[in-house]
Backbone bond lengths (Angstrom), bond angles and torsions (degrees), N, CA, C in turn:
res aa  C-N    CA-C-N  psi(-1)  N-CA   C-N-CA  omega(-1)  CA-C   N-CA-C  phi
1 M - - - 1.469 - - 1.516 109.76 -
2 K 1.296 118.11 131.85 1.450 121.43 177.31 1.516 109.96 -79.25
3 T 1.326 116.02 138.88 1.450 119.24 172.77 1.517 109.10 -75.74
4 L 1.321 115.71 154.19 1.454 119.69 -179.99 1.510 111.55 -71.00
5 A 1.311 117.05 -20.67 1.446 120.21 -178.91 1.504 109.26 -163.14
6 V 1.307 115.19 162.92 1.448 120.58 -179.25 1.513 108.08 -136.15
7 I 1.333 116.81 140.67 1.452 120.37 175.98 1.514 107.39 -108.13
8 P 1.330 119.33 99.89 1.455 121.07 -179.63 1.526 111.44 -84.85
9 V 1.331 117.04 -166.16 1.458 120.71 -174.26 1.517 112.97 -81.58
10 L 1.318 117.06 35.96 1.448 118.97 -178.20 1.518 112.39 -104.97
11 W 1.330 119.16 11.42 1.434 118.48 173.47 1.488 106.24 -86.61
12 F 1.299 116.72 129.23 1.443 116.33 -167.12 1.515 114.65 -110.62
13 V 1.317 124.20 -23.98 1.454 119.11 -176.81 1.519 111.53 -136.77
14 L 1.336 123.71 -156.27 1.436 123.96 -179.55 1.503 115.81 -158.54
15 I 1.341 116.76 -168.94 1.443 118.18 -171.95 1.506 116.91 -117.72
16 A 1.313 112.78 165.15 1.431 122.63 164.33 1.494 115.54 111.70
17 T 1.309 114.47 92.09 1.454 121.82 170.34 1.517 106.78 -115.77
18 P 1.342 117.24 -151.29 1.448 117.77 -178.53 1.519 111.58 -62.38
19 V 1.305 117.62 124.24 1.444 123.03 174.05 1.511 105.88 -121.19
20 F 1.340 117.54 125.58 1.452 123.50 -176.06 1.529 110.97 50.45
21 G 1.338 114.89 39.61 1.457 119.53 171.40 1.518 114.81 80.44
22 Q 1.328 118.95 1.41 1.453 119.63 -178.05 1.521 110.00 -116.95
23 Q 1.335 117.85 136.28 1.455 122.49 -176.53 1.524 110.83 -79.82
24 I 1.327 115.73 132.65 1.455 121.35 174.88 1.524 109.32 -84.45
25 D 1.307 116.99 141.73 1.456 121.62 -179.74 1.530 109.97 -55.63
26 P 1.344 118.76 129.13 1.470 121.24 179.75 1.523 112.90 -57.99
27 G 1.343 117.74 -22.09 1.453 120.55 179.48 1.511 113.67 -63.42
28 L 1.348 117.25 -19.01 1.461 120.15 177.72 1.522 112.22 -74.82
29 R 1.326 116.51 -22.22 1.457 119.12 -177.30 1.520 110.56 -73.38
30 G 1.302 115.20 144.30 1.450 119.74 176.87 1.506 112.35 130.90
31 F 1.293 114.12 -170.55 1.459 123.45 -174.89 1.523 108.31 -101.95
32 W 1.346 117.68 128.54 1.457 122.90 -175.18 1.539 109.95 -124.30
33 A 1.318 115.30 140.18 1.466 121.20 177.36 1.530 108.94 -116.75
34 L 1.319 116.26 140.05 1.459 121.93 -179.72 1.522 110.63 -72.29
35 N 1.343 116.70 128.21 1.464 121.67 171.92 1.525 106.59 -91.89
36 I 1.304 115.85 98.61 1.464 121.27 -174.02 1.518 111.58 -64.19
37 D 1.328 116.92 -41.20 1.466 120.79 -175.57 1.522 112.44 -67.08
38 K 1.329 117.45 -29.97 1.465 120.61 -178.74 1.525 112.76 -90.16
39 S 1.324 117.03 -3.47 1.467 121.54 -176.52 1.525 111.40 -96.51
40 D 1.325 114.90 155.52 1.471 122.13 179.18 1.519 108.05 -118.25
41 F 1.346 116.05 113.37 1.464 120.93 -176.28 1.523 112.42 -100.26
42 S 1.319 116.18 18.87 1.463 122.24 174.02 1.527 112.30 56.40
43 G 1.350 115.45 39.66 1.455 119.95 177.51 1.508 114.97 79.30
44 R 1.301 118.15 0.59 1.455 121.78 178.66 1.528 109.83 -85.91
45 P 1.347 118.57 160.25 1.470 120.28 -179.07 1.523 112.11 -56.90
46 K 1.317 116.30 135.80 1.455 120.65 -179.45 1.526 110.96 -76.89
47 P 1.322 117.72 136.55 1.474 119.81 176.26 1.518 110.39 -69.74
48 K 1.322 115.53 164.29 1.458 121.00 178.13 1.521 112.28 -83.38
49 M 1.320 116.80 -30.18 1.456 120.76 179.09 1.516 109.24 -167.83
50 G 1.315 116.17 160.38 1.454 121.24 176.11 1.514 110.60 -149.75
51 L 1.325 116.81 144.71 1.459 122.93 -179.27 1.524 109.30 -137.11
52 V 1.324 116.23 141.94 1.463 122.43 173.11 1.516 107.94 -135.06
53 N 1.317 115.88 139.90 1.463 121.06 177.33 1.520 108.71 -128.60
54 W 1.329 116.77 119.37 1.460 122.47 178.98 1.516 109.46 -103.12
55 G 1.325 116.92 132.00 1.458 121.52 -179.86 1.514 112.09 -136.35
56 E 1.315 116.20 -154.50 1.459 121.58 -173.12 1.518 112.97 -78.97
57 H 1.310 117.58 -27.10 1.454 120.74 -171.92 1.525 113.83 -117.53
58 G 1.310 118.02 5.94 1.444 120.92 -179.01 1.516 111.38 149.08
59 W 1.317 118.00 -166.48 1.445 120.43 177.98 1.517 111.62 -133.73
60 T 1.326 115.01 157.04 1.453 122.94 176.28 1.511 108.77 -118.45
61 F 1.332 115.53 136.94 1.467 122.72 -176.17 1.520 108.84 -125.55
62 A 1.326 116.85 136.51 1.465 120.62 175.78 1.520 109.20 -145.41
63 I 1.315 115.48 142.22 1.459 120.39 179.98 1.525 109.05 -144.50
64 V 1.326 116.65 139.73 1.460 121.88 173.89 1.528 106.81 -100.09
65 T 1.319 116.77 118.12 1.456 122.10 -174.41 1.521 111.38 -72.15
66 A 1.332 115.35 171.65 1.465 120.82 -177.25 1.523 112.36 -59.65
67 D 1.340 117.21 -29.05 1.469 120.51 -179.78 1.530 113.00 -95.79
68 G 1.346 116.85 13.86 1.453 120.23 172.60 1.505 116.17 88.57
69 R 1.338 119.00 7.47 1.460 120.78 177.63 1.519 110.74 -88.88
70 L 1.325 115.61 150.45 1.455 120.56 177.91 1.516 110.42 -101.36
71 Y 1.342 115.88 132.98 1.461 121.38 168.70 1.523 107.35 -119.17
72 A 1.324 117.29 133.49 1.465 120.86 179.00 1.511 109.94 -144.70
73 D 1.323 116.68 142.24 1.456 121.74 172.12 1.517 109.01 -151.13
74 S 1.331 115.50 173.83 1.471 121.11 179.02 1.515 109.09 -137.79
75 V 1.332 114.49 153.80 1.461 122.05 175.47 1.523 107.46 -123.25
76 G 1.326 116.90 122.57 1.458 121.52 175.94 1.515 110.15 -101.84
77 T 1.340 116.87 139.99 1.465 120.40 -174.90 1.531 113.44 -120.88
78 D 1.334 117.12 12.48 1.465 118.97 179.56 1.529 111.84 -64.63
79 H 1.315 116.23 -36.38 1.467 121.19 -176.79 1.524 108.74 -129.46
80 G 1.320 116.01 69.31 1.463 119.80 -177.33 1.505 110.21 81.48
81 C 1.332 116.65 -108.99 1.465 121.03 -179.86 1.522 108.50 -145.10
82 T 1.318 116.67 124.46 1.465 122.92 -179.96 1.513 109.06 -127.71
83 L 1.335 116.40 128.02 1.457 121.98 178.12 1.517 109.93 -93.63
84 I 1.336 116.50 137.11 1.457 123.33 176.89 1.511 108.00 -122.52
85 G 1.331 116.98 130.04 1.452 120.35 179.19 1.512 114.08 84.18
86 V 1.334 117.19 18.16 1.461 122.78 -178.74 1.523 108.17 -122.26
87 F 1.343 117.86 151.16 1.460 121.82 179.38 1.530 110.35 -51.92
88 S 1.333 115.96 144.33 1.466 121.90 -171.28 1.522 113.53 -65.21
89 D 1.340 118.31 -18.93 1.461 119.50 179.96 1.521 112.36 -85.14
90 F 1.346 116.92 3.82 1.455 121.25 175.83 1.520 110.52 -97.03
91 S 1.315 115.83 144.61 1.460 122.63 174.28 1.524 108.44 -136.13
92 C 1.327 116.55 170.63 1.458 118.10 -176.99 1.517 111.67 -145.03
93 E 1.328 114.58 162.11 1.460 123.30 173.31 1.523 107.51 -134.89
94 V 1.332 116.52 139.88 1.455 121.32 175.15 1.523 108.47 -118.37
95 E 1.328 116.05 129.56 1.459 121.80 178.53 1.522 108.62 -125.03
96 V 1.341 116.22 130.53 1.454 120.53 173.44 1.530 107.16 -91.61
97 V 1.334 115.56 99.78 1.467 120.56 -179.00 1.521 109.40 -69.00
98 T 1.330 116.20 -49.26 1.470 124.13 168.84 1.529 105.15 -141.19
99 P 1.329 119.07 168.74 1.466 118.87 178.72 1.528 113.68 -57.09
100 R 1.340 118.18 -22.75 1.462 122.07 -179.06 1.526 112.23 -105.97
101 H 1.314 117.06 10.61 1.478 121.41 -176.90 1.529 109.15 -142.15
102 V 1.332 115.82 111.69 1.462 122.68 -179.64 1.536 108.69 -114.79
103 R 1.316 116.32 136.06 1.467 120.88 179.36 1.533 109.45 -114.70
104 L 1.328 115.61 126.82 1.461 122.44 176.52 1.520 108.77 -110.95
105 K 1.332 116.02 124.90 1.457 121.05 178.21 1.532 108.33 -116.54
106 M 1.336 116.64 127.26 1.463 121.82 179.46 1.525 109.88 -115.26
107 R 1.345 115.40 132.16 1.459 121.81 179.25 1.524 110.34 -117.75
108 Q 1.312 115.67 146.11 1.463 122.24 168.16 1.510 105.98 -112.12
109 G 1.328 115.70 103.95 1.460 118.75 -169.84 1.518 108.67 66.79
110 E 1.323 116.95 -122.14 1.461 121.55 178.98 1.525 112.30 -97.18
111 V 1.331 117.46 -4.06 1.464 121.40 -174.46 1.518 110.79 -94.00
112 V 1.327 117.06 127.70 1.460 121.97 175.69 1.524 108.25 -76.55
113 R 1.330 116.09 117.40 1.470 120.71 -178.86 1.526 112.97 -96.52
114 R 1.333 116.33 -29.55 1.459 118.68 -175.58 1.526 109.97 -152.28
115 V 1.339 115.14 134.23 1.452 121.54 170.24 1.519 107.03 -123.28
116 G 1.313 115.90 116.74 1.459 120.88 -178.05 1.517 111.54 -113.68
117 D 1.327 116.75 120.79 1.458 121.85 176.70 1.520 108.82 -100.69
118 I 1.327 116.64 114.23 1.466 123.64 -176.38 1.518 107.57 -104.49
119 E 1.333 116.66 117.16 1.460 121.28 -174.42 1.530 110.36 -123.71
120 L 1.310 115.86 130.84 1.454 121.84 175.82 1.523 108.20 -83.85
121 L 1.345 116.49 107.99 1.457 120.79 -178.12 1.519 111.42 -79.42
122 D 1.325 116.57 -42.45 1.457 122.66 173.77 1.518 106.88 -154.01
123 D 1.329 117.80 -175.12 1.464 119.85 -174.17 1.519 113.43 -62.67
124 G 1.344 117.20 -21.69 1.458 119.12 -177.03 1.507 115.10 -117.27
125 T 1.354 118.01 8.22 1.468 119.98 -175.25 1.520 111.12 -141.34
126 T 1.323 116.53 133.07 1.459 121.42 168.98 1.524 109.54 -123.92
127 Q 1.320 115.09 151.72 1.471 121.58 174.77 1.511 108.82 -121.04
128 T 1.307 116.61 132.17 1.462 121.16 177.37 1.520 108.99 -118.16
129 T 1.314 115.97 125.02 1.463 121.78 177.02 1.522 108.25 -109.62
130 H 1.334 116.19 115.93 1.461 122.28 -178.50 1.527 109.86 -105.99
131 N 1.313 115.48 123.33 1.471 121.35 168.84 1.522 106.57 -100.99
132 V 1.333 116.31 111.59 1.466 122.47 -169.96 1.526 110.49 -114.00
133 T 1.337 115.04 131.72 1.471 121.78 172.86 1.515 107.39 -119.50
134 P 1.330 118.29 92.30 1.472 120.34 -177.01 1.521 112.29 -71.21
135 A 1.327 115.54 159.22 1.465 119.68 177.32 1.522 110.82 -63.05
136 N 1.334 116.54 -31.97 1.463 122.09 177.65 1.523 108.52 -128.96
137 G 1.324 116.28 133.13 1.451 119.89 179.45 1.514 112.33 102.38
138 A 1.319 115.08 172.25 1.451 121.71 -176.41 1.519 111.59 -80.68
139 P 1.335 117.88 150.79 1.461 121.41 174.84 1.530 110.68 -61.46
140 Y 1.339 116.42 153.62 1.455 120.23 178.01 1.526 109.70 -150.40
141 V 1.338 114.36 163.72 1.460 121.62 178.35 1.526 107.94 -117.63
142 E 1.323 115.84 133.47 1.465 122.36 -178.56 1.526 108.10 -126.33
143 K 1.343 116.05 130.19 1.460 120.48 177.96 1.520 108.70 -118.93
144 T 1.328 116.02 123.97 1.461 120.45 -177.85 1.526 110.33 -122.95
145 I 1.323 114.46 146.05 1.466 122.38 177.57 1.524 108.77 -112.14
146 W 1.336 114.83 131.40 1.461 121.74 -178.45 1.515 108.68 -122.19
147 E 1.340 116.49 137.41 1.453 121.28 -177.01 1.522 110.13 -128.97
148 K 1.336 115.53 148.37 1.454 120.73 176.47 1.517 109.50 -83.48
149 P 1.335 117.77 120.19 1.456 119.35 175.67 1.515 110.32 -74.45
150 A 1.328 116.48 168.19 1.467 120.08 175.07 1.508 108.14 -60.96
151 G 1.346 116.26 125.12 1.471 118.81 -172.62 1.507 106.81 80.92
152 N 1.337 118.75 115.39 1.456 121.04 -168.74 1.514 113.91 -96.63
153 G 1.321 117.77 18.45 1.448 119.08 175.64 1.520 114.16 82.50
154 M 1.317 118.16 4.73 1.450 121.21 178.96 1.525 110.06 -82.56
155 A 1.308 117.05 140.22 1.474 121.31 177.21 1.519 107.91 -130.08
156 A 1.315 115.83 125.52 1.456 121.22 -177.06 1.522 110.88 -69.51
157 P 1.317 117.86 154.20 1.461 120.39 171.96 1.525 110.49 -53.42
158 G 1.323 115.98 142.72 1.454 120.61 -177.51 1.512 113.44 94.79
159 C 1.342 117.02 -7.40 1.464 120.18 177.92 1.532 110.20 -62.20
160 I 1.319 116.75 134.58 1.456 122.45 -178.16 1.523 110.60 -115.76
161 I 1.323 116.32 131.85 1.465 121.65 166.68 1.522 105.11 -96.80
162 P 1.348 118.00 103.96 1.470 120.70 -168.06 1.537 113.18 -62.62
163 W 1.329 114.81 169.29 1.462 121.03 -178.97 1.528 110.77 -49.76
164 H 1.339 115.18 128.87 1.462 120.30 -174.35 1.529 109.49 -163.61
165 W 1.326 115.56 173.51 1.461 121.81 171.48 1.522 109.06 -147.47
166 H 1.351 115.47 163.04 1.455 122.30 178.73 1.537 108.91 -125.46
167 T 1.316 115.91 151.69 1.469 119.50 175.05 1.527 111.94 -68.37
168 P 1.347 120.17 -48.04 1.461 119.36 -179.82 1.527 112.00 -78.49
169 N 1.319 116.38 163.97 1.452 121.06 168.92 1.528 107.79 -67.14
170 E 1.317 115.62 145.01 1.461 120.97 -174.19 1.525 109.12 -123.43
171 N 1.315 116.44 136.84 1.461 121.87 179.11 1.514 108.48 -128.25
172 V 1.319 116.14 130.03 1.458 121.38 -172.96 1.525 109.66 -126.96
173 M 1.336 116.35 133.18 1.456 121.37 169.87 1.525 107.65 -115.78
174 V 1.323 116.46 128.49 1.453 120.88 178.35 1.527 108.44 -82.84
175 V 1.316 115.97 115.72 1.462 121.61 -179.59 1.520 110.65 -87.88
176 D 1.331 116.86 -34.88 1.461 120.14 178.92 1.522 109.10 -155.87
177 G 1.332 116.28 153.38 1.460 120.77 179.01 1.524 112.73 85.15
178 T 1.335 115.21 -171.91 1.458 122.10 -179.61 1.524 109.40 -133.00
179 L 1.333 116.95 129.55 1.458 122.98 -179.19 1.525 110.73 -109.96
180 L 1.329 115.66 132.49 1.463 121.33 167.35 1.526 106.63 -91.91
181 Q 1.322 116.83 116.10 1.464 122.12 -178.99 1.520 108.63 -103.89
182 E 1.334 116.59 116.68 1.460 121.69 -179.66 1.521 109.91 -106.71
183 W 1.342 115.53 141.91 1.455 121.88 -176.27 1.520 109.61 -125.33
184 K 1.322 116.81 151.57 1.456 120.56 179.92 1.523 112.94 -76.12
185 D 1.332 117.28 -26.39 1.459 119.61 -171.74 1.522 113.98 -123.40
186 R 1.325 117.45 15.27 1.470 119.59 178.40 1.517 109.01 -159.43
187 P 1.346 117.83 167.38 1.467 120.48 -178.05 1.530 112.52 -62.61
188 S 1.314 115.23 154.17 1.464 120.85 177.33 1.526 110.44 -66.17
189 S 1.318 115.03 159.67 1.463 120.56 177.82 1.518 108.90 -138.79
190 V 1.333 116.40 159.60 1.461 122.49 179.72 1.518 108.54 -119.74
191 A 1.329 116.58 131.12 1.458 122.13 180.00 1.526 109.19 -119.73
192 K 1.328 115.89 129.28 1.462 121.82 -179.64 1.530 110.09 -111.96
193 R 1.321 114.62 178.13 1.466 120.43 -177.45 1.531 110.74 -52.60
194 G 1.341 115.03 125.97 1.454 121.32 -179.58 1.518 114.05 96.29
195 D 1.344 117.76 -12.55 1.468 120.94 180.00 1.529 110.70 -79.29
196 F 1.323 114.86 155.72 1.461 123.19 -178.62 1.520 109.08 -120.23
197 I 1.338 116.35 136.94 1.465 122.08 179.06 1.520 108.94 -124.44
198 H 1.331 116.76 129.18 1.469 121.31 173.50 1.530 107.86 -106.80
199 I 1.332 116.63 126.91 1.468 122.16 -179.57 1.522 107.80 -119.95
200 P 1.323 118.47 108.64 1.466 121.25 -177.22 1.532 112.61 -63.83
201 S 1.293 115.47 160.46 1.466 122.15 176.24 1.519 110.69 -53.03
202 H 1.329 116.46 135.82 1.465 124.90 176.59 1.541 113.61 65.67
203 Q 1.326 117.65 11.90 1.464 120.50 177.47 1.536 109.54 -75.76
204 V 1.342 117.33 118.78 1.461 120.41 178.79 1.532 109.01 -76.48
205 N 1.344 116.36 128.36 1.456 119.94 -177.16 1.525 110.13 -153.10
206 Q 1.311 114.66 166.82 1.464 122.12 177.85 1.524 107.95 -143.42
207 A 1.328 117.02 139.75 1.468 121.29 -177.75 1.522 109.74 -124.98
208 T 1.339 116.33 139.94 1.461 122.12 178.88 1.517 109.52 -132.84
209 C 1.331 116.81 133.39 1.459 121.07 174.36 1.522 108.34 -78.68
210 V 1.345 117.57 110.79 1.467 121.26 -173.18 1.535 112.63 -109.37
211 S 1.327 117.80 4.78 1.464 120.37 179.11 1.526 110.53 -85.40
212 D 1.335 115.70 164.76 1.458 120.48 175.91 1.520 111.52 -69.42
213 A 1.330 116.08 -29.43 1.459 121.60 178.01 1.524 109.74 -95.52
214 P 1.344 117.94 158.79 1.467 120.27 175.30 1.520 111.90 -59.55
215 C 1.319 116.47 161.41 1.459 122.61 -179.19 1.528 110.55 -106.61
216 M 1.321 115.72 145.78 1.456 120.92 171.89 1.521 108.08 -133.92
217 I 1.333 116.92 133.08 1.452 120.46 175.82 1.518 109.91 -127.86
218 L 1.322 115.07 152.35 1.451 122.16 169.25 1.522 106.83 -106.64
219 L 1.319 116.68 119.21 1.453 121.98 -173.55 1.527 109.31 -119.47
220 Y 1.335 116.44 132.91 1.468 118.93 172.43 1.517 109.38 -138.48
221 T 1.325 115.17 153.47 1.449 121.52 -177.03 1.519 110.19 -128.58
222 D 1.346 116.07 166.30 1.464 119.57 179.22 1.527 111.25 -98.95
223 G 1.315 116.68 18.20 1.459 121.81 177.68 1.506 109.82 -165.34
224 L 1.331 116.52 -177.16 1.451 120.54 179.95 1.520 110.13 -62.95
225 F 1.314 116.32 134.54 1.454 122.18 -175.10 1.526 110.68 -76.11
226 D 1.324 116.56 136.96 1.452 121.77 172.24 1.527 108.60 -141.42
227 M 1.334 116.65 171.19 1.463 121.30 -176.08 1.519 108.85 -140.99
228 H 1.350 116.59 122.56 1.460 122.33 179.64 1.527 108.17 -125.34
229 Y 1.335 116.73 105.13 1.460 121.19 178.57 1.532 109.83 -81.10
230 V 1.333 116.11 147.03 1.474 120.67 -179.55 1.521 109.83 -135.83
231 D 1.354 114.98 157.96 1.461 119.98 174.61 1.533 108.75 -92.20
232 P 1.346 118.70 179.41 1.472 120.26 -177.13 1.524 114.46 -56.59
233 S 1.330 117.72 -25.84 1.466 119.92 179.69 1.526 112.91 -84.43
234 G 1.345 116.18 -6.93 1.462 119.88 -178.67 1.520 113.49 96.08
235 K 1.334 117.44 -0.55 1.464 121.01 178.80 1.514 110.05 -74.20
236 E 1.337 117.04 135.82 1.460 120.80 -179.01 1.531 110.16 -70.34
237 I 1.347 115.03 135.72 1.459 121.73 -179.38 1.523 109.46 -131.28
238 S 1.313 116.76 172.43 1.459 120.96 -179.93 1.522 110.46 -77.51
239 G 1.322 115.47 163.83 1.447 120.23 176.57 1.505 112.81 -61.96
240 D 1.344 117.03 -38.85 1.469 120.81 178.66 1.532 111.11 -62.31
241 E 1.327 116.65 -41.24 1.462 120.35 179.10 1.524 110.67 -65.42
242 A 1.334 116.36 -39.72 1.462 120.51 -179.65 1.527 110.95 -65.88
243 V 1.326 116.52 -43.01 1.461 120.72 179.95 1.526 110.44 -65.35
244 A 1.341 116.91 -40.67 1.472 120.24 178.42 1.526 111.01 -61.81
245 A 1.333 116.93 -41.70 1.465 120.92 179.10 1.523 110.64 -64.94
246 A 1.336 116.78 -40.28 1.461 120.64 179.18 1.525 111.36 -66.19
247 A 1.335 116.86 -37.04 1.461 120.97 178.84 1.524 110.57 -64.50
248 K 1.321 117.03 -39.83 1.467 120.30 177.76 1.521 110.49 -63.11
249 K 1.330 116.45 -38.99 1.461 120.42 179.92 1.524 110.73 -62.85
250 R 1.356 116.98 -39.85 1.461 120.76 -178.98 1.518 111.67 -66.91
251 L 1.327 117.01 -28.92 1.468 120.63 -178.20 1.519 113.20 -78.19
252 K 1.329 116.88 -16.87 1.464 120.49 -178.22 1.515 111.15 -74.07
């Protein structure tokens, strides 16, 4: 079964600066992967994978469910708490209990549906305890463990995703930073935080993070994700060749 979308390694930064005047521990920032075996899903089907990215302006969450569907949303903290990718009747609150403990409360109308306590256990591990009251069914508690993989998903300004194309249609939302999007058959464009980019199937393109801060994007596709790098003539090349060509461009 094809997933409705895929989150590849193109998320570049994460969330969490001062919220309600209190500084969040810098250890929370970065790229986190769900440890399924160490998590307790309260007897519910286990997801196939989960990813969280914390940056300067909020965090992005994505999970592939047991049946292969993708769920993704984002929380912005610049102005209190803003939900992105969630039904409009939902709202949220973020509370910094301590610098290493953040509480997210989600409401549907006046009803609290989820309270998530996110705790930094050590520099490489967080635990999230969710108390969930679904619209249908009994309340349950879910405890998940998240770990930082080698390489935390951060990409420095100037990072280039070399000329390439994908088989599925690609949709990109810029969560943080500024992207220069170059196209083979039309003028370049610039996408900033909050902008949306649609990249049709087989469209040759190249993206560069041109902001002073790292870039983070949320990317989803309408089919299985693939990557085909090409040279200036359009001939398909290996990833190593594409990266080498991009490195030469940065040195010029």
